[in-house]
C-alpha positions as CSV (number, residue, x, y, z in Angstrom):
1,M,17.8,-18.6,27.9
2,R,16.2,-16.3,25.4
3,R,15.3,-13.9,28.1
4,E,19.0,-13.7,29.1
5,Y,19.9,-12.9,25.5
6,F,17.7,-9.9,25.4
7,S,18.7,-8.8,29.0
8,L,22.4,-8.8,28.1
9,A,21.8,-7.0,24.8
10,F,19.5,-4.4,26.5
11,N,21.9,-3.8,29.4
12,S,24.8,-3.3,26.9
13,L,22.8,-0.6,25.0
14,R,21.8,1.1,28.2
15,R,25.5,1.5,29.2
16,R,26.2,3.2,25.9
17,K,23.1,5.4,25.6
18,L,24.6,8.4,23.7
19,R,26.4,6.2,21.1
20,S,23.3,4.1,20.6
21,Y,21.0,7.1,20.0
22,L,23.5,8.7,17.6
23,T,23.6,5.3,15.8
24,M,19.8,5.3,15.5
25,I,19.6,8.7,13.7
26,G,19.8,7.2,10.2
27,V,17.1,4.6,11.0
28,I,14.9,7.2,12.7
29,I,15.1,9.5,9.6
30,G,14.4,6.7,7.2
31,I,11.5,5.1,9.1
32,A,10.0,8.5,9.8
33,A,10.1,9.4,6.1
34,V,8.6,6.0,5.1
35,V,5.7,6.1,7.6
36,S,4.8,9.8,6.9
37,L,5.1,9.3,3.2
38,I,2.9,6.2,3.0
39,G,0.5,7.7,5.5
40,I,0.1,10.9,3.6
41,G,0.0,9.0,0.3
42,G,-2.8,6.8,1.5
43,G,-4.7,9.8,2.7
44,L,-4.2,11.6,-0.7
45,R,-5.3,8.5,-2.5
46,N,-8.5,8.3,-0.5
47,F,-9.1,12.0,-1.1
48,V,-8.6,11.7,-4.8
49,T,-10.9,8.6,-4.9
50,S,-13.6,10.7,-3.3
51,Q,-13.3,13.3,-6.0
52,F,-14.2,10.7,-8.6
53,N,-17.0,9.1,-6.7
54,V,-19.2,12.0,-7.7
55,L,-19.7,10.2,-11.1
56,D,-21.2,6.8,-11.8
57,T,-18.7,4.2,-12.8
58,N,-20.6,3.6,-16.1
59,V,-20.1,7.2,-17.3
60,L,-17.6,8.3,-19.9
61,T,-16.2,11.8,-19.5
62,I,-15.2,13.5,-22.8
63,S,-13.1,16.6,-22.6
64,A,-12.3,19.0,-25.4
65,G,-8.6,19.7,-26.1
66,G,-7.1,22.9,-24.7
67,S,-3.9,24.6,-23.9
68,G,-3.3,22.3,-20.9
69,N,-3.1,25.3,-18.5
70,G,-5.6,26.3,-15.9
71,P,-8.8,24.8,-14.7
72,P,-11.3,22.9,-16.9
73,G,-13.0,25.1,-19.5
74,V,-10.1,27.5,-19.7
75,G,-7.9,27.7,-22.8
76,V,-10.0,25.2,-24.8
77,V,-8.9,25.4,-28.5
78,N,-11.4,23.1,-30.2
79,H,-14.7,22.8,-28.4
80,L,-17.1,19.9,-28.6
81,T,-20.3,20.6,-30.6
82,E,-23.9,19.6,-30.6
83,R,-23.4,17.6,-33.7
84,Q,-20.6,15.6,-32.0
85,R,-22.9,15.0,-29.0
86,Q,-25.6,13.6,-31.2
87,A,-23.0,11.3,-32.9
88,V,-21.8,10.0,-29.6
89,E,-25.3,9.5,-28.4
90,Q,-25.9,7.3,-31.5
91,A,-22.9,5.1,-30.6
92,K,-23.6,1.5,-29.7
93,G,-23.8,1.1,-26.0
94,V,-24.4,4.8,-25.2
95,D,-27.7,5.6,-23.4
96,I,-27.5,9.4,-23.4
97,A,-24.8,12.0,-24.0
98,V,-24.9,15.4,-22.2
99,T,-22.8,18.5,-23.0
100,R,-21.7,21.1,-20.4
101,I,-19.9,24.4,-20.4
102,V,-17.3,25.1,-17.7
103,Q,-16.5,28.8,-17.1
104,F,-14.1,30.3,-14.6
105,G,-14.8,33.7,-13.2
106,L,-15.5,35.9,-10.2
107,S,-18.6,36.1,-8.1
108,E,-19.4,38.9,-5.6
109,Y,-21.4,38.7,-2.3
110,N,-21.2,40.7,0.9
111,D,-18.8,43.1,-0.8
112,R,-16.3,40.3,-1.4
113,T,-15.2,38.5,-4.5
114,H,-14.5,34.8,-5.0
115,E,-13.1,32.8,-7.9
116,T,-15.8,30.5,-9.0
117,Y,-16.4,27.5,-11.3
118,Y,-19.6,28.1,-13.3
119,V,-21.1,24.9,-14.8
120,S,-24.0,24.9,-17.3
121,V,-27.1,22.8,-17.0
122,P,-28.7,21.8,-20.3
123,S,-32.5,21.9,-20.9
124,G,-35.1,19.2,-21.5
125,E,-34.2,15.6,-21.2
126,Q,-30.5,16.3,-20.7
127,R,-31.2,18.3,-17.6
128,D,-32.7,15.3,-15.7
129,A,-29.9,13.1,-17.0
130,I,-27.1,15.3,-15.7
131,Y,-28.6,15.5,-12.3
132,D,-28.6,11.8,-12.2
133,I,-25.2,11.2,-13.8
134,A,-23.4,13.7,-11.5
135,N,-25.2,12.3,-8.4
136,Y,-26.3,15.8,-7.3
137,E,-28.0,16.0,-4.0
138,L,-29.6,19.1,-2.4
139,A,-29.3,20.1,1.2
140,E,-31.8,23.0,0.7
141,G,-34.1,24.4,-2.0
142,R,-34.6,23.0,-5.5
143,F,-32.8,22.3,-8.8
144,L,-32.9,24.7,-11.7
145,K,-35.7,24.5,-14.1
146,D,-36.2,25.6,-17.7
147,G,-36.7,29.3,-17.7
148,D,-34.7,30.1,-14.6
149,T,-32.7,33.0,-16.1
150,T,-31.3,34.7,-13.0
151,R,-31.3,31.8,-10.6
152,I,-28.4,29.5,-9.6
153,V,-27.6,26.5,-7.4
154,V,-24.4,26.7,-5.4
155,G,-22.1,24.2,-3.8
156,H,-21.9,23.6,0.0
157,D,-18.7,25.6,0.4
158,Y,-20.6,28.9,-0.3
159,T,-22.5,28.4,3.0
160,K,-19.2,28.9,4.9
161,D,-18.0,32.2,6.3
162,E,-14.6,31.7,4.7
163,T,-15.9,32.2,1.2
164,F,-17.6,35.6,1.4
165,G,-17.2,36.4,5.1
166,K,-20.9,35.7,5.4
167,P,-22.8,32.4,4.6
168,V,-24.8,32.2,1.4
169,S,-28.4,31.0,2.0
170,L,-31.5,30.4,0.0
171,G,-32.7,33.7,-1.4
172,S,-29.2,35.3,-1.3
173,R,-28.3,37.4,-4.3
174,I,-24.8,36.9,-5.8
175,L,-23.4,39.3,-8.4
176,I,-22.0,37.7,-11.5
177,N,-20.5,40.2,-14.0
178,G,-22.7,42.8,-12.5
179,T,-25.9,40.8,-12.8
180,A,-27.7,39.7,-9.6
181,Y,-28.6,35.9,-9.4
182,T,-30.8,34.5,-6.7
183,V,-29.8,31.2,-4.9
184,V,-32.6,28.7,-5.2
185,G,-30.7,25.6,-4.2
186,I,-27.7,24.5,-2.1
187,F,-25.9,21.1,-2.6
188,K,-25.2,18.7,0.2
189,K,-21.5,18.5,1.1
190,K,-19.8,16.0,-1.1
191,G,-16.2,16.4,0.2
192,S,-15.3,17.1,-3.4
193,F,-14.0,20.4,-4.8
194,I,-15.7,19.5,-8.1
195,V,-19.1,19.9,-6.5
196,D,-18.6,21.9,-3.3
197,N,-17.2,24.9,-5.1
198,T,-19.4,24.9,-8.2
199,V,-22.2,27.2,-9.2
200,L,-24.8,25.8,-11.6
201,M,-26.4,28.1,-14.1
202,N,-28.8,27.3,-17.0
203,E,-26.9,26.9,-20.3
204,D,-28.6,29.7,-22.2
205,Q,-28.0,32.1,-19.4
206,L,-24.3,31.1,-18.9
207,I,-23.7,31.6,-22.7
208,L,-25.4,35.0,-22.5
209,Q,-23.7,36.1,-19.3
210,F,-20.2,35.4,-20.5
211,G,-20.6,36.1,-24.2
212,L,-19.9,32.6,-25.3
213,A,-20.6,30.9,-28.7
214,K,-23.7,28.7,-28.9
215,E,-23.3,24.9,-29.3
216,E,-19.7,24.9,-28.2
217,Y,-18.9,22.8,-25.1
218,D,-16.0,21.9,-22.9
219,I,-17.1,18.6,-21.5
220,M,-19.5,15.8,-22.4
221,A,-20.8,13.0,-20.2
222,A,-21.9,9.8,-21.9
223,R,-23.8,7.2,-19.9
224,V,-23.1,3.6,-20.9
225,K,-26.1,1.3,-21.1
226,E,-26.4,-1.4,-18.5
227,G,-24.6,-4.6,-19.4
228,E,-22.3,-2.9,-21.9
229,D,-18.5,-2.9,-21.4
230,P,-17.4,0.7,-20.7
231,K,-14.0,0.0,-22.3
232,T,-15.5,-1.2,-25.5
233,V,-17.9,1.8,-25.6
234,K,-15.0,4.1,-24.9
235,A,-13.1,2.8,-28.0
236,D,-16.2,3.2,-30.2
237,V,-16.7,6.8,-28.9
238,E,-13.1,7.7,-29.6
239,K,-13.4,6.3,-33.2
240,I,-16.6,8.3,-33.8
241,L,-15.0,11.6,-32.4
242,R,-11.9,11.1,-34.5
243,K,-14.1,11.0,-37.6
244,E,-16.2,13.9,-36.5
245,R,-13.2,16.1,-35.5
246,N,-11.1,14.9,-38.5
247,V,-8.1,13.8,-36.5
248,K,-6.0,10.6,-36.7
249,A,-5.4,8.1,-34.0
250,G,-2.6,9.4,-31.7
251,E,-3.4,13.0,-32.7
252,E,-6.6,13.4,-30.7
253,D,-7.6,16.8,-29.5
254,F,-9.9,15.3,-27.0
255,T,-9.8,12.7,-24.2
256,V,-12.3,10.0,-23.3
257,E,-12.1,8.6,-19.8
258,T,-14.0,6.5,-17.3
259,P,-13.7,7.3,-13.6
260,D,-11.7,4.1,-13.2
261,T,-9.1,5.1,-15.8
262,A,-8.8,8.7,-14.6
263,L,-8.3,7.4,-11.0
264,A,-5.7,4.9,-12.2
265,N,-3.7,7.6,-13.9
266,L,-3.7,9.8,-10.8
267,N,-2.8,6.7,-8.7
268,N,0.2,6.1,-11.0
269,I,1.3,9.7,-10.4
270,L,1.0,9.4,-6.7
271,F,2.9,6.1,-6.8
272,A,5.7,7.6,-8.8
273,V,6.1,10.4,-6.2
274,Q,6.0,7.9,-3.3
275,L,8.6,5.8,-5.1
276,F,10.9,8.7,-5.6
277,I,10.8,9.8,-2.0
278,S,11.0,6.2,-0.8
279,I,14.3,5.8,-2.6
280,I,15.5,8.9,-0.7
281,A,14.3,7.4,2.6
282,G,16.0,4.1,1.6
283,V,19.3,5.9,1.4
284,S,18.8,7.1,5.0
285,L,18.0,3.5,6.0
286,V,21.2,2.3,4.3
287,V,23.2,5.0,6.2
288,G,21.5,3.9,9.4
289,G,22.4,0.3,8.7
290,I,26.1,1.2,8.1
291,G,26.0,3.2,11.4
292,I,24.7,0.2,13.3
293,M,27.4,-2.0,11.8
294,N,30.1,0.5,12.7
295,T,28.8,0.7,16.3
296,M,28.7,-3.1,16.6
297,F,32.3,-3.4,15.4
298,T,33.3,-0.9,18.0
299,A,31.3,-2.8,20.6
300,V,33.1,-6.1,19.7
301,L,36.5,-4.4,20.2
302,E,35.5,-2.8,23.5
303,R,34.0,-6.0,24.9
304,T,36.8,-8.4,23.8
305,S,37.4,-9.3,27.5
306,E,33.7,-9.9,28.1
307,I,33.5,-12.2,25.1
308,G,36.6,-14.1,26.3
309,I,35.1,-14.5,29.8
310,M,31.8,-15.7,28.4
311,K,33.5,-18.3,26.2
312,A,35.8,-19.4,29.0
313,I,32.8,-20.2,31.3
314,G,31.0,-22.2,28.5
315,A,29.3,-19.8,26.1
316,R,29.1,-21.2,22.6
317,N,29.8,-19.4,19.4
318,S,26.1,-19.5,18.6
319,H,25.3,-17.8,22.0
320,I,27.8,-14.9,21.2
321,F,26.4,-14.5,17.7
322,I,22.8,-14.3,19.0
323,I,23.6,-11.8,21.7
324,F,25.3,-9.4,19.3
325,S,22.6,-9.9,16.6
326,I,19.9,-9.1,19.1
327,E,21.8,-6.1,20.3
328,S,22.1,-4.7,16.8
329,G,18.4,-5.6,16.1
330,L,17.3,-3.7,19.2
331,I,19.2,-0.6,18.0
332,G,17.2,-0.8,14.8
333,L,13.9,-1.5,16.6
334,V,14.3,1.4,19.1
335,G,15.2,3.6,16.1
336,G,12.2,2.3,14.3
337,I,9.8,3.0,17.2
338,I,11.1,6.6,17.5
339,G,11.0,7.0,13.7
340,A,7.5,5.6,13.4
341,T,6.3,7.9,16.2
342,I,7.8,11.0,14.5
343,G,6.5,9.8,11.1
344,T,2.9,9.4,12.5
345,I,3.0,12.8,14.1
346,L,4.4,14.3,10.9
347,A,1.8,12.6,8.7
348,L,-1.1,13.7,10.9
349,S,0.3,17.3,11.0
350,L,0.7,17.5,7.3
351,S,-2.8,16.1,6.6
352,F,-4.3,18.6,9.1
353,A,-2.4,21.5,7.3
354,A,-3.5,20.3,3.9
355,S,-7.1,20.0,5.0
356,A,-7.0,23.6,6.4
357,A,-5.3,24.9,3.2
358,L,-7.6,23.1,0.8
359,D,-10.7,23.3,3.0
360,Q,-11.2,19.6,2.3
361,T,-10.9,16.6,4.7
362,I,-7.6,14.8,4.1
363,T,-6.9,12.1,6.7
364,A,-3.5,10.4,6.9
365,S,-3.8,6.7,6.5
366,I,-1.8,5.3,9.4
367,T,-2.7,1.6,9.7
368,P,-1.5,-1.0,12.3
369,L,-0.1,-3.0,9.4
370,L,2.1,0.0,8.4
371,I,3.4,0.5,11.9
372,I,4.1,-3.3,12.4
373,G,5.8,-3.4,9.0
374,A,8.0,-0.4,9.8
375,L,9.1,-1.8,13.2
376,S,9.7,-5.3,11.8
377,F,11.8,-3.9,9.0
378,S,13.8,-1.7,11.3
379,F,14.5,-4.7,13.6
380,L,15.5,-6.8,10.6
381,L,17.7,-4.0,9.2
382,G,19.5,-3.8,12.6
383,M,20.0,-7.6,12.7
384,I,21.3,-7.7,9.1
385,A,23.7,-4.8,9.8
386,G,25.0,-6.7,12.9
387,I,25.7,-10.0,11.2
388,I,29.3,-9.3,10.3
389,P,30.3,-7.9,13.7
390,A,28.4,-10.7,15.4
391,Y,30.3,-13.3,13.3
392,R,33.6,-11.6,14.2
393,A,32.7,-11.7,17.9
394,M,31.8,-15.4,17.8
395,R,35.0,-16.3,16.0
396,L,37.2,-14.8,18.8
397,H,39.2,-17.5,20.6
398,P,38.7,-17.2,24.4
399,V,42.5,-17.3,25.1
400,D,43.2,-14.7,22.4
401,A,40.3,-12.5,23.6
402,L,41.5,-12.5,27.2
403,R,45.1,-11.8,26.1
404,E,44.0,-8.9,23.8
405,S,42.0,-7.3,26.6
406,K,45.1,-6.9,28.9
């Protein structure tokens, strides 16, 4: 019997192809938007997560306050100092604190210029610590040593033709503010713009090259001792820095974050964007549901005679209700299939375009659960939209239905 229900519903839709497809437009748009949005959102979340995987989970990142505009290290108003680094390093639960300078400028190679992040490498004990904390890995060459004045280590992206029109290799000489620097090391590809587009330079040389003040830093990394709670240590470090920088709670000109909290903040932003667009997609689905309801009301009027005949030969009210409910559900399901297909293609296309634009791998997250959920929802939406028309159809009296059809 169940097979006959679906057969009757499917044949009815096939007889009214154009009307059925027009009815599905709202569902198609809504499901396509939801699938593409969630797919792209998942891909972006994975991409953002990979950016923060370059640091250990037990590392606190302390950033100096700035204007809030531009890349890290640009527009900093109140820098971190060596005295503040020593104070943080003395905090309970902190193993070592390392300061860094971030400078944004141009580099030149093969008669082409490129906007570059220059990041300092401290000397002595801090040098080994920062290599470990940042999880730096070399594909070729060596790390910087004390005394490397005109030598640099570059990120993996500098080995691509797109950066300078010619790959950078070991021994290549890159001009920085008119001074030639020799490449002695190249990082392994991390899939992170934080590392892949960075140039490492010894701290003293970076200060000299860009005319910066000594013992003024943009970022500090503090490694938490094993067994200590990063959140507790974070609170202690904030208290120490408030005292050192003479600011009150709530008026901090610095931020202290763990990779987990920074990632959580970005996830909240992505979720807010997804929620906003999901509401818009929800409006499309509501419109689609109203369209299905309208079509099913029209179908009931057009098939009054058919309903009367079915009831006259023994069809029960429940049979009529199920047939019309399945028919409206099929409209939603077919619309969902088309919408999910369009949404998947759209998500994959956008992720490909974003990867090409950012030169980073961003893969849309289209999971079987997402597709099954979208199709189940579209079928359920269709059935819910068809409840009232189906109820009206089953309430028709066979004699009245046959009389109205004449």
